[in-house]
Backbone bond lengths (Angstrom), bond angles and torsions (degrees), N, CA, C in turn:
res aa  C-N    CA-C-N  psi(-1)  N-CA   C-N-CA  omega(-1)  CA-C   N-CA-C  phi
1 M - - - 1.446 - - 1.612 107.08 -
2 P 1.211 120.50 132.89 1.518 123.45 178.03 1.481 107.70 -70.61
3 R 1.263 114.99 155.87 1.497 118.65 179.51 1.562 103.28 -77.94
4 K 1.321 120.53 136.65 1.379 128.92 171.97 1.443 110.52 -101.10
5 R 1.265 117.03 124.98 1.468 123.20 -174.82 1.495 109.10 -122.18
6 G 1.374 121.39 145.16 1.336 127.19 168.33 1.419 111.33 -77.63
7 R 1.413 124.02 -179.16 1.470 125.04 -174.82 1.507 105.87 -66.75
8 D 1.229 119.25 -30.14 1.447 120.36 -177.53 1.482 118.41 -91.79
9 G 1.341 113.05 10.79 1.601 117.78 178.19 1.482 115.64 87.06
10 F 1.332 116.93 -11.76 1.471 118.03 -179.01 1.547 112.11 -80.60
11 L 1.334 113.33 128.76 1.424 121.56 176.95 1.519 108.40 -75.95
12 G 1.330 117.72 99.35 1.363 126.06 -168.30 1.554 111.03 -75.87
13 L 1.313 116.68 157.04 1.544 122.16 177.64 1.375 113.44 -61.13
14 A 1.377 116.52 -43.02 1.573 118.43 179.91 1.532 109.14 -64.52
15 A 1.240 118.74 -40.14 1.535 116.44 173.99 1.451 116.84 -62.17
16 V 1.366 115.28 -33.12 1.449 119.78 178.09 1.523 111.33 -71.13
17 L 1.258 118.71 -47.31 1.452 126.11 -167.38 1.535 113.35 -91.98
18 A 1.216 119.30 -18.94 1.462 121.77 177.52 1.506 109.70 -102.17
19 P 1.275 120.74 141.09 1.493 123.08 -0.86 1.480 108.17 -101.43
20 D 1.276 123.04 -7.63 1.551 122.94 -169.97 1.492 114.64 -75.07
21 L 1.327 123.61 -24.25 1.483 121.93 174.37 1.470 108.12 -103.57
22 M 1.169 131.28 -17.19 1.333 128.56 -173.63 1.645 109.34 -55.64
23 G 1.291 114.87 -36.65 1.521 116.60 -178.28 1.546 105.02 -78.92
24 N 1.202 121.14 -23.50 1.408 123.82 -178.30 1.560 110.63 -90.06
25 L 1.308 119.28 91.39 1.366 126.59 -172.89 1.475 116.87 -78.77
26 S 1.424 116.33 -9.61 1.398 124.55 173.47 1.462 110.09 -107.53
27 M 1.283 120.24 127.87 1.589 119.45 -178.70 1.434 104.70 -155.03
28 K 1.309 117.80 162.58 1.490 127.79 174.60 1.681 106.86 -112.70
29 V 1.303 110.08 123.99 1.553 121.50 -175.63 1.530 105.28 -105.12
30 A 1.301 114.66 129.25 1.466 122.56 176.36 1.584 111.45 -105.15
31 I 1.284 120.83 126.96 1.388 123.48 -176.50 1.648 103.58 -130.58
32 P 1.351 114.19 110.29 1.498 120.16 171.54 1.552 109.65 -64.68
33 H 1.297 115.86 132.20 1.493 113.51 177.88 1.475 115.27 -137.18
34 W 1.338 117.42 156.59 1.461 124.61 176.61 1.556 107.28 -147.13
35 R 1.281 112.03 122.91 1.480 117.06 177.65 1.541 117.80 58.88
36 G 1.393 113.16 32.18 1.442 120.76 -176.93 1.512 115.27 83.84
37 R 1.271 120.02 -2.58 1.441 121.64 -178.77 1.506 105.63 -113.18
38 V 1.410 112.25 168.69 1.479 119.36 171.75 1.504 105.73 -68.28
39 S 1.376 124.18 135.45 1.382 126.83 -178.30 1.511 107.34 -62.22
40 P 1.280 118.81 133.76 1.470 120.52 178.52 1.529 116.03 -60.84
41 V 1.340 113.03 -34.32 1.565 119.62 174.47 1.433 115.19 -131.56
42 F 1.354 116.83 114.57 1.381 123.18 -174.03 1.545 113.40 -62.34
43 D 1.313 116.77 -31.93 1.540 127.75 -179.89 1.557 114.52 -51.54
44 V 1.386 114.68 -29.22 1.433 120.45 -173.79 1.613 106.44 -124.81
45 A 1.226 121.96 10.99 1.428 119.48 -177.04 1.596 105.06 -77.27
46 G 1.379 110.61 145.76 1.429 115.98 -175.26 1.630 109.92 -107.19
47 N 1.250 117.50 -25.11 1.503 120.73 -173.91 1.499 112.64 -119.59
48 L 1.367 117.30 140.32 1.360 125.11 -178.05 1.555 110.86 -121.19
49 L 1.255 122.57 136.29 1.435 129.08 166.61 1.534 107.48 -95.11
50 L 1.219 123.12 120.24 1.345 128.69 178.64 1.625 109.12 -105.98
51 V 1.258 124.20 117.59 1.446 131.19 179.15 1.462 109.37 -113.47
52 E 1.367 116.91 124.19 1.386 122.55 162.45 1.437 116.46 -81.97
53 V 1.203 115.00 128.80 1.608 116.44 -168.22 1.673 101.30 -125.11
54 D 1.317 115.42 138.43 1.383 118.16 -178.15 1.583 100.46 -144.30
55 Q 1.376 115.02 124.33 1.439 120.70 -179.14 1.622 118.34 48.86
56 G 1.401 111.25 35.72 1.353 117.37 -179.35 1.575 118.31 85.67
57 T 1.262 116.00 3.09 1.503 119.45 -172.97 1.583 105.26 -125.72
58 E 1.215 112.25 150.30 1.441 124.40 -175.90 1.601 104.29 -78.05
59 Q 1.453 116.42 128.44 1.385 118.39 -179.79 1.496 114.21 -111.90
60 G 1.388 112.13 -18.48 1.458 115.72 174.71 1.555 109.71 178.27
61 R 1.269 121.23 174.01 1.433 121.41 -177.90 1.466 106.61 -156.24
62 E 1.380 114.65 154.52 1.513 122.67 179.96 1.583 103.39 -150.13
63 S 1.173 110.53 160.46 1.501 122.60 177.17 1.514 114.56 -107.83
64 A 1.326 122.46 142.44 1.472 125.45 176.97 1.528 109.66 -144.12
65 R 1.218 112.52 156.24 1.398 126.70 177.26 1.616 116.77 -96.05
66 L 1.238 118.05 140.52 1.429 118.41 169.94 1.555 106.64 -118.68
67 D 1.401 110.28 116.55 1.429 114.78 -170.13 1.554 113.26 -99.99
68 S 1.357 114.61 -23.61 1.507 113.53 -179.17 1.498 112.52 -100.50
69 N 1.291 116.49 150.50 1.456 124.11 179.35 1.521 109.39 -96.72
70 E 1.392 121.43 -4.93 1.469 123.39 173.17 1.399 117.90 -65.95
71 P 1.344 126.70 126.59 1.403 122.98 -179.24 1.499 118.43 -54.79
72 E 1.296 113.80 -38.32 1.540 115.05 -178.69 1.550 110.02 -70.80
73 A 1.305 118.50 -38.01 1.434 123.92 175.60 1.473 114.59 -62.88
74 R 1.338 116.92 -43.34 1.411 119.62 179.35 1.509 111.05 -69.62
75 A 1.272 122.18 -39.71 1.410 126.06 172.28 1.487 115.98 -63.84
76 R 1.342 116.97 -34.61 1.470 122.92 168.66 1.490 112.81 -58.43
77 R 1.303 111.22 -54.31 1.476 124.20 -174.69 1.665 107.77 -56.33
78 L 1.375 114.36 -42.41 1.509 115.13 179.74 1.484 112.07 -68.09
79 A 1.466 115.04 -34.17 1.476 116.35 177.74 1.546 111.17 -69.42
80 E 1.278 116.12 -41.96 1.534 124.61 177.12 1.538 107.55 -53.53
81 L 1.370 120.78 -46.19 1.351 124.65 179.98 1.550 114.54 -66.30
82 G 1.254 117.64 -18.89 1.420 123.64 179.49 1.522 115.05 92.99
83 A 1.340 116.37 14.84 1.456 121.01 -174.38 1.592 104.82 -73.32
84 E 1.317 111.54 136.22 1.465 117.78 177.19 1.555 107.05 -113.19
85 V 1.352 125.34 -19.56 1.384 126.72 179.68 1.549 102.20 -132.97
86 L 1.243 114.73 138.12 1.682 126.56 172.57 1.518 99.61 -113.90
87 V 1.309 119.82 123.67 1.374 129.98 163.92 1.549 110.91 -110.55
88 C 1.327 112.92 109.84 1.574 116.95 -168.78 1.439 111.18 -140.83
89 G 1.364 115.43 172.74 1.470 120.00 170.79 1.395 109.70 -80.03
90 A 1.322 118.99 -129.25 1.480 127.87 -179.92 1.551 105.32 -68.25
91 I 1.363 115.12 144.92 1.370 124.89 174.62 1.487 108.51 -139.67
92 S 1.229 121.93 143.59 1.467 127.31 179.48 1.594 105.65 -76.31
93 W 1.264 112.06 152.71 1.454 118.98 -179.71 1.605 109.87 -62.88
94 P 1.286 122.39 -45.82 1.419 123.03 177.96 1.537 112.15 -56.99
95 L 1.380 115.54 -45.19 1.418 120.56 -174.78 1.525 112.41 -69.39
96 E 1.373 113.55 -34.98 1.376 122.87 177.04 1.533 112.69 -62.63
97 L 1.401 115.90 -41.24 1.458 120.74 176.84 1.446 108.85 -68.30
98 A 1.201 123.08 -39.80 1.441 128.58 178.83 1.535 112.50 -59.04
99 V 1.360 110.23 -46.52 1.431 117.24 176.87 1.477 116.67 -60.01
100 T 1.331 112.49 -53.79 1.421 118.50 177.47 1.511 116.79 -59.83
101 A 1.365 116.35 -38.32 1.438 122.72 171.70 1.434 112.55 -55.73
102 A 1.489 119.88 -36.25 1.344 119.90 178.19 1.563 113.57 -81.20
103 G 1.398 118.43 11.31 1.354 122.16 172.95 1.518 113.85 87.01
104 V 1.341 118.30 16.07 1.457 117.42 -179.23 1.562 106.39 -103.62
105 K 1.276 121.32 137.27 1.440 123.51 -176.53 1.650 100.01 -88.73
106 V 1.358 115.59 140.61 1.387 127.33 179.89 1.492 116.15 -108.58
107 I 1.411 116.14 120.47 1.345 117.49 171.74 1.416 105.43 -118.36
108 S 1.458 119.11 109.92 1.444 123.58 -166.94 1.551 108.57 -111.90
109 Q 1.324 117.05 177.72 1.481 129.54 171.00 1.725 104.03 74.57
110 I 1.263 117.74 28.71 1.498 123.45 -177.42 1.531 104.70 -100.44
111 C 1.356 112.29 137.08 1.496 117.72 169.96 1.473 107.49 -141.52
112 G 1.361 109.48 162.98 1.443 121.38 178.21 1.436 122.36 133.91
113 E 1.229 130.25 -169.24 1.451 133.70 177.09 1.584 103.96 -71.35
114 V 1.284 114.96 130.74 1.423 119.82 -177.03 1.546 112.84 -54.55
115 E 1.391 118.58 -43.51 1.397 121.77 -176.16 1.535 108.48 -66.58
116 Q 1.326 118.02 -43.12 1.494 118.36 -178.65 1.525 110.74 -70.20
117 V 1.369 121.20 -33.76 1.362 125.18 172.54 1.540 117.28 -61.00
118 L 1.361 111.27 -36.44 1.407 123.82 176.51 1.621 112.07 -63.97
119 V 1.373 110.79 -53.62 1.419 120.15 168.45 1.515 117.83 -48.86
120 A 1.365 111.06 -49.08 1.508 115.27 179.23 1.525 110.34 -66.67
121 F 1.215 121.74 -34.93 1.535 125.12 178.87 1.562 102.46 -66.56
122 L 1.183 123.48 -48.24 1.558 124.42 -175.67 1.607 107.47 -66.66
123 D 1.250 117.43 -34.21 1.470 121.28 -177.86 1.584 109.49 -86.76
124 G 1.373 122.10 -6.17 1.402 126.24 -174.56 1.534 112.63 69.63
125 R 1.309 119.64 35.38 1.387 120.44 176.36 1.499 118.89 -113.75
126 L 1.377 114.59 22.20 1.484 111.81 -177.63 1.563 112.81 -74.31
127 G 1.223 116.55 -8.73 1.445 117.52 174.93 1.643 113.16 -76.45
128 Q 1.280 115.91 -4.80 1.524 118.38 177.29 1.513 108.55 -63.95
129 E 1.304 112.09 155.24 1.460 115.64 -179.56 1.515 112.74 -68.85
130 A 1.326 117.21 -22.37 1.469 118.65 -176.57 1.401 109.94 -64.85
131 Y 1.357 123.11 -28.43 1.511 129.66 -178.23 1.439 116.04 -94.47
132 L 1.323 121.51 -2.75 1.567 125.01 -178.07 1.441 103.95 -90.71
133 M 1.280 111.52 139.94 1.535 122.34 176.47 1.505 106.55 -63.39
134 P 1.278 118.22 147.68 1.542 122.23 175.76 1.580 103.58 -59.93
135 G 1.344 109.57 144.35 1.534 118.72 179.53 1.427 116.37 85.39
136 S 1.354 116.78 -9.52 1.517 118.43 -177.20 1.554 111.29 -104.70
137 G 1.279 115.45 143.46 1.409 117.96 171.16 1.369 120.46 58.81
138 R 1.333 118.57 -137.64 1.464 126.26 179.20 1.651 115.26 -61.66
139 R 1.390 113.56 -26.26 1.365 114.76 -178.73 1.591 114.73 -67.29
140 Q 1.351 111.80 -24.94 1.585 116.08 -179.01 1.519 108.62 -77.30
141 Q 1.202 112.85 125.92 1.526 123.05 171.43 1.540 111.07 -121.78
142 R 1.209 114.66 121.47 1.448 109.73 177.36 1.601 111.07 -104.37
143 T 1.293 116.54 110.54 1.490 121.22 176.98 1.444 110.68 -121.48
144 R 1.305 119.74 157.68 1.322 128.04 172.29 1.404 114.80 -142.68
145 R 1.367 120.39 128.44 1.429 123.31 -178.24 1.505 115.65 -71.43
146 R 1.241 118.23 130.03 1.591 124.85 179.03 1.431 108.04 -129.91
147 G 1.297 118.72 98.74 1.373 121.45 -178.88 1.507 110.18 74.84
148 R 1.244 121.11 -125.00 1.489 123.25 176.75 1.511 111.77 -104.92
149 Q 1.351 117.53 7.34 1.488 122.57 176.96 1.441 113.85 -112.92
150 W 1.344 109.13 143.46 1.516 114.66 177.80 1.606 98.73 -101.12
151 R 1.406 109.30 143.48 1.495 116.65 173.46 1.459 113.86 -137.83
152 R 1.309 114.37 144.90 1.508 115.59 177.69 1.420 114.35 -77.71
153 L 1.400 117.71 141.40 1.413 116.90 -178.18 1.424 108.04 -101.49
154 P 1.390 118.75 163.34 1.473 120.38 177.04 1.404 111.48 -63.91
155 A 1.359 115.24 173.81 1.446 125.07 -169.33 1.560 113.43 -61.96
156 G 1.237 116.54 -25.74 1.516 124.37 -177.41 1.578 105.14 -78.39
157 G 1.289 120.76 -23.17 1.436 125.93 -177.85 1.498 116.89 83.25
158 R 1.333 114.73 6.15 1.556 116.38 174.24 1.485 106.18 -111.27
159 Q 1.356 112.27 153.80 1.376 123.16 177.53 1.438 109.98 -79.82
160 P 1.334 116.99 135.16 1.460 119.30 -176.52 1.695 109.34 -68.88
161 K 1.357 115.08 141.50 1.403 115.39 -178.52 1.495 109.34 -78.70
162 L 1.293 114.36 134.39 1.504 118.55 179.85 1.401 115.56 -96.25
C-alpha cells in the first residue's frame, strides 16, 4: 500500500486506518517507549507497549521487548505480537517497508508521553501539532530574518533568485 500523506507531509490517522481497519473495531496498537515517552527512533527502541483496543476503548495492555535491530526481525516480532498499528517516532525507510510488508500500519513522527499519545490515538487526535515530532509537517516553519522583517520561505527553504 503506498504511503498516504496530507499536504503537510504527516501520515494522518485517517489515511492509516481507512478503509481497511475502520471496519475492524478491535485492534492491537504497539507504541515503542523510553522513560515514559514515545521512543524518538523506532529502529533502536527496546520496549513496546501493546494495547488491545475494542470499539475505541482500551481493553488490556502488555509489555514486550524488541531484541534485534534487523528490520526484518523487528517487523516479524511486531507481527508475532499481533500488532496491527505501530505508533512511533522516527523510523528508517527500510524498517518501515519491512513493518508494512508484515501487515502492520505505521503512524510515524509522533512524540509525547505514552499515555497522552494513546488517548490521542483513541480520540483520533494524533494529527494535532502537540503530538508531531519537531521538524515534521506543520510544526516546521522556515523563516529568515531580512532587515527588521521576518518572512516565510518557500517549502524548499531557499530564497528564490531574483
